[in-house]
Each structure stands twice: as structure tokens, then as C-alpha cells.
Phi, psi and omega in degrees: 000134182285169174296322181292324174305313178296321178296311181301324179290336180272354179254117183306132179079002178274159175304158179304320184199175183292331176296319180291321177298313184295321177296315179305319185259357173078036178226165181295139179306322179299322176293321179296321177300311179302313182303317180295315178299319178294322177295318174301316180293311186287335177300334182271357184264159173284132177122184178287116182308310183290321173296321181294314178301317176302316179296324182279327182255343183079002178282151180289150185292332177294321175296312179291331170295329179292319180297314182298318178298318184291326180272358171116019174085182185301327182299330176286344181291330177293326181290320178299314188298312182291326177290325187269338179273077188291334178266358178068020184269006178084005182228105177284340188299313182299323182291327175291319177299319178297318179300311180298319181287328175294333175294323182261015178068025182257010181266000000 
């Protein structure tokens, strides 16, 4: 189970895991994980969270809006950002990559 699966299970009303979320919005689970991480990151930036995430991921804003809705709205994005950004540098992507490599013994 991925870190995001665990986080999603701990948020009330959220899908059971990333795979279910991905299926609901019609994208690959890997892209769903990336989208959630980027949404958490762009939520902390100046500008529209979804538009910024769309520019970074290439996903349509409609899909990203569905993801935001499924994970509990924009208020939940701060929780994702702080949980995923383990080193506090404002970029959770590198931390997710480090966590993934540690799961596979590549760290």
C-alpha cells in the first residue's frame, strides 16, 4: 500500500485508495498519485491551485477538480502537502520519490 493510500483512508469521505480514485476520474493510479502531490504543492503557491497543477501535470482542469472533490476539497490539500513534504522544502514530489525508492530497497 502506498503512502497516499494510507492518507486517503484516513480522510473521512475519501475514496478507499488511489486506485479507486484513479478509476473514478478515469486516469492511471500513478498519475493520480502525481496529481495529488502536485495539487498539494500548488495549493501553497500564489494563483489558482487547479490551473497550476494542470500546467505541471498536463491533466485537464476538469479531472483535477474531480480529484480535489474526491479527496475532500481544497481544504484537504494543505493536509496532503504537509504530510507529503517530509523535508519541509515546499516540494513533496522529491519526498514521495524518496519514500517510493525506500519501499523498493533502492535508497
